[in-house]
N, CA, C and O atoms as a DFTB+ gen file, in Angstrom:
308 C
 N C O
     1  1     -52.954    -111.980      36.746
     2  2     -54.048    -112.840      36.852
     3  2     -55.269    -112.230      36.197
     4  3     -55.533    -111.039      36.358
     5  1     -56.007    -113.028      35.466
     6  2     -57.271    -112.498      34.831
     7  2     -58.380    -112.631      35.841
     8  3     -58.504    -113.632      36.548
     9  1     -59.215    -111.542      35.888
    10  2     -60.371    -111.548      36.773
    11  2     -61.520    -112.042      35.943
    12  3     -61.767    -111.503      34.864
    13  1     -62.250    -113.072      36.413
    14  2     -63.372    -113.592      35.667
    15  2     -64.577    -112.668      35.857
    16  3     -64.810    -112.181      36.963
    17  1     -65.363    -112.417      34.767
    18  2     -66.516    -111.600      34.885
    19  2     -67.540    -112.248      35.760
    20  3     -67.640    -113.474      35.809
    21  1     -68.327    -111.416      36.475
    22  2     -69.408    -111.952      37.271
    23  2     -70.634    -112.165      36.447
    24  3     -70.684    -111.729      35.297
    25  1     -71.610    -112.811      36.983
    26  2     -72.820    -113.182      36.294
    27  2     -73.526    -111.949      35.767
    28  3     -74.005    -111.967      34.633
    29  1     -73.610    -110.870      36.550
    30  2     -74.262    -109.653      36.088
    31  2     -73.517    -108.995      34.949
    32  3     -74.132    -108.520      33.994
    33  1     -72.204    -108.962      35.040
    34  2     -71.380    -108.401      33.904
    35  2     -71.573    -109.213      32.637
    36  3     -71.661    -108.637      31.553
    37  1     -71.641    -110.496      32.738
    38  2     -71.885    -111.383      31.593
    39  2     -73.209    -111.029      30.937
    40  3     -73.273    -110.845      29.721
    41  1     -74.240    -110.937      31.715
    42  2     -75.559    -110.629      31.176
    43  2     -75.583    -109.281      30.445
    44  3     -76.143    -109.167      29.355
    45  1     -74.982    -108.284      31.047
    46  2     -74.954    -106.959      30.461
    47  2     -74.120    -106.936      29.166
    48  3     -74.483    -106.284      28.187
    49  1     -73.041    -107.636      29.190
    50  2     -72.202    -107.691      27.987
    51  2     -72.933    -108.392      26.844
    52  3     -72.932    -107.913      25.710
    53  1     -73.531    -109.483      27.138
    54  2     -74.311    -110.231      26.134
    55  2     -75.427    -109.399      25.567
    56  3     -75.629    -109.365      24.353
    57  1     -76.156    -108.724      26.435
    58  2     -77.273    -107.932      25.975
    59  2     -76.830    -106.733      25.099
    60  3     -77.485    -106.370      24.122
    61  1     -75.665    -106.132      25.511
    62  2     -75.198    -104.956      24.794
    63  2     -74.543    -105.264      23.441
    64  3     -74.707    -104.517      22.477
    65  1     -73.784    -106.400      23.385
    66  2     -73.015    -106.665      22.171
    67  2     -73.509    -107.787      21.297
    68  3     -73.228    -107.791      20.099
    69  1     -74.253    -108.765      21.859
    70  2     -74.657    -109.949      21.102
    71  2     -76.095    -110.200      20.939
    72  3     -76.492    -111.155      20.271
    73  1     -76.906    -109.361      21.536
    74  2     -78.354    -109.553      21.521
    75  2     -79.041    -108.209      21.205
    76  3     -78.365    -107.194      21.029
    77  1     -80.337    -108.206      21.136
    78  2     -81.129    -106.987      20.914
    79  2     -81.318    -106.306      22.285
    80  3     -82.093    -106.784      23.113
    81  1     -80.613    -105.199      22.516
    82  2     -80.616    -104.438      23.739
    83  2     -82.010    -103.950      24.164
    84  3     -82.294    -103.738      25.343
    85  1     -82.886    -103.778      23.115
    86  2     -84.243    -103.319      23.428
    87  2     -85.101    -104.367      24.077
    88  3     -86.188    -104.046      24.559
    89  1     -84.672    -105.584      24.113
    90  2     -85.459    -106.663      24.789
    91  2     -85.268    -106.677      26.306
    92  3     -86.015    -107.347      27.019
    93  1     -84.281    -105.947      26.797
    94  2     -83.879    -105.986      28.174
    95  2     -84.412    -104.805      28.959
    96  3     -84.410    -103.669      28.483
    97  1     -84.891    -105.105      30.232
    98  2     -85.308    -104.041      31.167
    99  2     -84.592    -104.235      32.481
   100  3     -84.375    -105.361      32.928
   101  1     -84.230    -103.140      33.090
   102  2     -83.523    -103.170      34.327
   103  2     -84.309    -102.521      35.422
   104  3     -84.907    -101.465      35.217
   105  1     -84.321    -103.139      36.604
   106  2     -84.955    -102.554      37.812
   107  2     -83.785    -102.246      38.766
   108  3     -82.952    -103.105      39.058
   109  1     -83.756    -101.033      39.221
   110  2     -82.702    -100.611      40.165
   111  2     -83.228     -99.792      41.315
   112  3     -84.292     -99.179      41.240
   113  1     -82.429     -99.799      42.418
   114  2     -82.908     -99.053      43.595
   115  2     -82.483     -97.586      43.454
   116  3     -81.346     -97.280      43.095
   117  1     -83.428     -96.696      43.744
   118  2     -83.155     -95.284      43.746
   119  2     -83.775     -94.795      45.084
   120  3     -84.964     -94.492      45.174
   121  1     -82.904     -94.738      46.109
   122  2     -83.345     -94.465      47.474
   123  2     -84.335     -95.563      47.901
   124  3     -83.956     -96.734      47.928
   125  1     -85.584     -95.224      48.234
   126  2     -86.542     -96.237      48.684
   127  2     -87.408     -96.778      47.560
   128  3     -88.296     -97.602      47.780
   129  1     -87.139     -96.309      46.373
   130  2     -87.997     -96.724      45.224
   131  2     -87.219     -97.734      44.303
   132  3     -85.989     -97.771      44.273
   133  1     -88.005     -98.522      43.577
   134  2     -87.466     -99.374      42.559
   135  2     -87.863     -98.759      41.224
   136  3     -89.051     -98.544      40.984
   137  1     -86.896     -98.466      40.341
   138  2     -87.179     -97.880      39.068
   139  2     -86.926     -98.867      37.986
   140  3     -85.913     -99.567      37.987
   141  1     -87.861     -98.931      37.038
   142  2     -87.770     -99.823      35.861
   143  2     -87.538     -99.044      34.600
   144  3     -88.317     -98.153      34.260
   145  1     -86.460     -99.373      33.893
   146  2     -86.163     -98.700      32.628
   147  2     -85.540     -99.762      31.658
   148  3     -85.109    -100.842      32.063
   149  1     -85.529     -99.389      30.403
   150  2     -84.871    -100.225      29.404
   151  2     -83.354    -100.222      29.637
   152  3     -82.813     -99.271      30.200
   153  1     -82.690    -101.260      29.214
   154  2     -81.254    -101.378      29.447
   155  2     -80.484    -100.236      28.797
   156  3     -79.572     -99.676      29.405
   157  1     -80.840     -99.893      27.586
   158  2     -80.096     -98.796      26.939
   159  2     -80.257     -97.497      27.696
   160  3     -79.279     -96.765      27.851
   161  1     -81.454     -97.176      28.177
   162  2     -81.654     -95.988      29.019
   163  2     -80.868     -96.069      30.306
   164  3     -80.278     -95.079      30.739
   165  1     -80.852     -97.264      30.936
   166  2     -80.133     -97.421      32.170
   167  2     -78.640     -97.151      31.993
   168  3     -78.017     -96.492      32.825
   169  1     -78.068     -97.671      30.890
   170  2     -76.661     -97.483      30.647
   171  2     -76.337     -95.971      30.407
   172  3     -75.284     -95.475      30.807
   173  1     -77.254     -95.295      29.761
   174  2     -77.121     -93.819      29.571
   175  2     -77.207     -93.083      30.929
   176  3     -76.373     -92.239      31.258
   177  1     -78.232     -93.434      31.683
   178  2     -78.427     -92.754      33.017
   179  2     -77.295     -93.044      33.989
   180  3     -76.904     -92.183      34.777
   181  1     -76.785     -94.239      33.928
   182  2     -75.725     -94.654      34.941
   183  2     -74.339     -94.055      34.513
   184  3     -73.396     -94.111      35.302
   185  1     -74.212     -93.516      33.345
   186  2     -72.897     -93.001      32.867
   187  2     -71.804     -93.994      33.140
   188  3     -70.845     -93.711      33.859
   189  1     -71.967     -95.217      32.531
   190  2     -70.973     -96.298      32.692
   191  2     -70.801     -96.643      34.172
   192  3     -69.684     -96.849      34.647
   193  1     -71.909     -96.703      34.883
   194  2     -71.966     -97.138      36.272
   195  2     -71.301     -96.172      37.237
   196  3     -70.933     -96.571      38.342
   197  1     -71.131     -94.878      36.840
   198  2     -70.550     -93.881      37.737
   199  2     -71.639     -93.228      38.620
   200  3     -71.408     -92.975      39.802
   201  1     -72.805     -92.963      38.046
   202  2     -73.883     -92.325      38.861
   203  2     -74.833     -93.360      39.456
   204  3     -75.450     -93.099      40.489
   205  1     -74.962     -94.499      38.844
   206  2     -75.735     -95.589      39.415
   207  2     -74.868     -96.862      39.356
   208  3     -74.677     -97.429      38.280
   209  1     -74.357     -97.299      40.482
   210  2     -73.455     -98.430      40.495
   211  2     -74.182     -99.739      40.188
   212  3     -75.395     -99.841      40.374
   213  1     -73.421    -100.754      39.710
   214  2     -73.978    -102.014      39.375
   215  2     -74.647    -102.664      40.625
   216  3     -75.580    -103.453      40.479
   217  1     -74.180    -102.340      41.820
   218  2     -74.738    -102.958      43.014
   219  2     -76.162    -102.565      43.321
   220  3     -76.802    -103.215      44.147
   221  1     -76.700    -101.508      42.679
   222  2     -78.064    -101.115      42.822
   223  2     -79.058    -101.806      41.892
   224  3     -80.268    -101.609      41.999
   225  1     -78.526    -102.617      40.980
   226  2     -79.429    -103.371      40.109
   227  2     -80.079    -104.493      40.912
   228  3     -79.417    -105.285      41.582
   229  1     -81.389    -104.521      40.813
   230  2     -82.205    -105.488      41.558
   231  2     -82.626    -106.643      40.696
   232  3     -82.657    -107.790      41.143
   233  1     -82.971    -106.325      39.386
   234  2     -83.472    -107.335      38.537
   235  2     -83.245    -106.950      37.097
   236  3     -83.256    -105.768      36.753
   237  1     -83.035    -107.971      36.230
   238  2     -82.911    -107.725      34.812
   239  2     -83.874    -108.735      34.120
   240  3     -83.860    -109.925      34.432
   241  1     -84.684    -108.245      33.201
   242  2     -85.616    -109.080      32.444
   243  2     -85.287    -109.024      30.955
   244  3     -84.951    -107.968      30.419
   245  1     -85.390    -110.180      30.298
   246  2     -85.312    -110.204      28.848
   247  2     -86.724    -110.579      28.402
   248  3     -87.133    -111.737      28.487
   249  1     -87.441    -109.592      27.935
   250  2     -88.857    -109.786      27.613
   251  2     -89.620    -109.945      28.958
   252  3     -89.605    -109.046      29.798
   253  1     -90.288    -111.115      29.137
   254  2     -90.963    -111.360      30.387
   255  2     -90.171    -112.295      31.301
   256  3     -90.606    -112.587      32.415
   257  1     -89.029    -112.757      30.842
   258  2     -88.219    -113.706      31.570
   259  2     -87.244    -112.999      32.467
   260  3     -86.482    -112.159      31.987
   261  1     -87.228    -113.300      33.765
   262  2     -86.250    -112.722      34.705
   263  2     -84.951    -113.503      34.541
   264  3     -84.925    -114.713      34.769
   265  1     -83.861    -112.815      34.143
   266  2     -82.574    -113.494      33.941
   267  2     -81.607    -113.159      35.005
   268  3     -80.564    -113.804      35.110
   269  1     -81.904    -112.156      35.821
   270  2     -81.011    -111.767      36.987
   271  2     -81.947    -111.239      38.036
   272  3     -82.819    -110.423      37.740
   273  1     -81.781    -111.694      39.265
   274  2     -82.538    -111.188      40.415
   275  2     -81.672    -111.202      41.632
   276  3     -80.931    -112.155      41.874
   277  1     -81.762    -110.142      42.404
   278  2     -80.993    -109.992      43.635
   279  2     -81.998    -109.803      44.776
   280  3     -82.918    -108.994      44.656
   281  1     -81.840    -110.500      45.822
   282  2     -82.765    -110.375      46.925
   283  2     -82.554    -109.062      47.621
   284  3     -81.412    -108.613      47.719
   285  1     -83.582    -108.424      48.107
   286  2     -83.506    -107.149      48.776
   287  2     -83.782    -107.361      50.242
   288  3     -84.795    -107.963      50.598
   289  1     -82.926    -106.891      51.080
   290  2     -83.156    -106.971      52.547
   291  2     -84.266    -106.040      52.946
   292  3     -84.249    -104.878      52.538
   293  1     -85.212    -106.476      53.705
   294  2     -86.297    -105.585      54.152
   295  2     -85.799    -104.833      55.357
   296  3     -85.069    -105.378      56.185
   297  1     -86.195    -103.575      55.456
   298  2     -85.856    -102.736      56.622
   299  2     -86.758    -103.146      57.776
   300  3     -87.939    -103.447      57.602
   301  1     -86.158    -103.146      58.961
   302  2     -86.914    -103.395      60.168
   303  2     -87.632    -102.140      60.596
   304  3     -87.051    -101.058      60.513
   305  1     -88.861    -102.227      61.049
   306  2     -89.592    -100.999      61.471
   307  2     -89.022    -100.402      62.714
   308  3     -89.517     -99.381      63.191
C-alpha cells in the first residue's frame, strides 16, 4: 500500500524541488522558544529531521503568507 504524503511533507517537497527555497521560512519549537530560520537552514540544522523532528514545526511562511500553521497548546500555570 502506498502511504499518501501529509500536508506538511507536500509543502516541504514543493519548496525544495519545485519552488525557490529561499522564499520559505520555518518556525519551530526549541524547548520553550520558537526559532525562525530559512527553510534551507532548517533542513541543514535538522539533519533530515533527525535532530529536529517534523513534529516541532509550528509554522511555514512563503514570503509573508502563512502556508502551514500548527496550533500550540498553552501550558497551564
